[in-house]
C-alpha positions as CSV (number, residue, x, y, z in Angstrom):
1,M,-16.8,-8.6,-10.5
2,R,-15.4,-5.7,-12.5
3,T,-17.3,-4.3,-15.4
4,G,-16.2,-1.9,-18.0
5,R,-14.4,-1.7,-21.3
6,S,-12.5,-4.7,-22.5
7,S,-9.8,-5.2,-25.0
8,P,-9.4,-8.2,-27.3
9,C,-7.4,-11.2,-26.1
10,C,-3.8,-11.3,-27.1
11,T,-1.1,-14.0,-27.2
12,N,2.4,-13.7,-26.0
13,A,5.4,-16.0,-25.3
14,V,4.4,-16.7,-21.7
15,T,0.7,-17.3,-21.9
16,T,-1.5,-18.9,-24.5
17,T,-4.1,-16.1,-24.1
18,A,-4.3,-13.0,-21.9
19,C,-7.4,-10.8,-21.8
20,R,-7.5,-7.4,-20.3
21,A,-10.5,-5.6,-19.0
22,S,-10.7,-2.0,-17.9
23,G,-12.7,-1.4,-14.7
24,A,-15.1,1.5,-14.3
25,D,-12.4,3.3,-12.2
26,G,-9.9,3.1,-15.0
27,S,-7.9,0.2,-13.5
28,W,-6.8,-2.8,-15.5
29,L,-7.5,-6.4,-14.6
30,A,-5.6,-9.1,-16.5
31,V,-6.9,-12.6,-16.9
32,V,-4.6,-15.3,-18.1
33,V,-6.2,-18.3,-19.8
34,G,-4.2,-21.4,-20.8
35,G,-0.8,-20.3,-19.4
36,T,2.1,-22.6,-20.0
37,V,4.6,-21.0,-17.5
38,S,4.1,-20.1,-13.9
39,R,5.5,-17.0,-12.3
40,L,6.1,-15.7,-8.8
41,S,5.1,-12.1,-8.1
42,S,6.1,-10.2,-5.0
43,G,5.2,-6.8,-3.8
44,M,7.7,-4.3,-2.5
45,F,6.5,-1.7,0.0
46,W,8.6,1.3,1.0
47,H,8.0,3.8,3.6
48,P,10.6,6.0,5.4
49,R,11.2,5.5,9.1
50,V,8.5,7.0,11.3
51,D,11.0,9.4,12.9
52,T,12.1,10.9,9.5
53,V,11.6,14.6,9.1
54,I,10.2,15.6,5.7
55,Q,11.1,19.1,4.6
56,P,12.1,20.8,1.3
57,L,15.7,20.6,0.2
58,A,17.6,24.0,0.4
59,P,17.9,24.4,-3.4
60,F,14.1,24.3,-3.6
61,V,13.4,26.9,-1.0
62,G,12.6,30.4,-2.3
63,P,13.8,33.7,-0.7
64,E,10.7,33.9,1.5
65,G,11.6,30.5,3.1
66,P,9.8,27.2,2.8
67,E,6.1,27.1,1.9
68,Y,5.4,24.4,4.4
69,D,6.7,23.5,7.9
70,P,8.8,20.4,8.3
71,I,6.7,17.3,9.4
72,V,7.6,14.0,11.0
73,V,6.4,10.9,9.1
74,W,4.7,9.6,12.2
75,D,2.5,12.7,12.3
76,T,1.2,11.8,8.8
77,I,0.3,8.2,9.6
78,K,-0.6,7.9,13.3
79,D,-4.2,8.7,12.9
80,G,-4.5,5.9,10.3
81,V,-3.0,3.5,12.8
82,K,-5.4,4.6,15.5
83,D,-8.4,4.4,13.2
84,Y,-7.3,0.8,12.2
85,L,-6.9,-0.3,15.8
86,D,-10.2,1.3,16.8
87,V,-11.9,-1.1,14.3
88,F,-9.7,-4.2,14.2
89,G,-7.4,-4.0,17.3
90,R,-7.6,-6.4,20.2
91,P,-7.8,-4.7,23.6
92,D,-4.3,-5.9,24.6
93,Q,-3.0,-4.8,21.2
94,V,-4.5,-1.3,21.6
95,S,-3.1,-0.9,25.1
96,A,0.3,-2.0,23.9
97,W,0.2,0.7,21.1
98,Q,-1.0,3.4,23.6
99,E,1.9,2.5,26.0
100,A,4.5,2.3,23.1
101,R,5.4,-1.3,23.9
102,P,5.8,-4.2,21.5
103,Y,2.8,-6.5,20.9
104,V,2.9,-10.1,19.6
105,A,-0.3,-12.0,19.2
106,A,-0.6,-15.5,20.6
107,V,-0.6,-18.3,18.1
108,V,-3.9,-20.2,18.0
109,D,-4.4,-23.6,16.5
110,A,-7.3,-23.7,14.1
């Protein structure tokens, strides 16, 4: 449960009442009470291809050259993938990742 500052409830065209509370970390949590319209929310995630090279554009490089060396996106995320697999990966999933081959988990009936 979040704790922190709260703002008074407000009314708008979509919901009867919407209350907002600010978490201790400064984030906002919205609670909708008595809504009359449903909505569909979807997230969009973007990340460049893992083989993309990140480097400063020429107009932003000073006379002494770039301040940082170019880096490949994979180099910035591979340790996170390894850390994730160390904790949550199945042995066959980990070996597939280490051998750079595709891995598809078997479907299990619950």
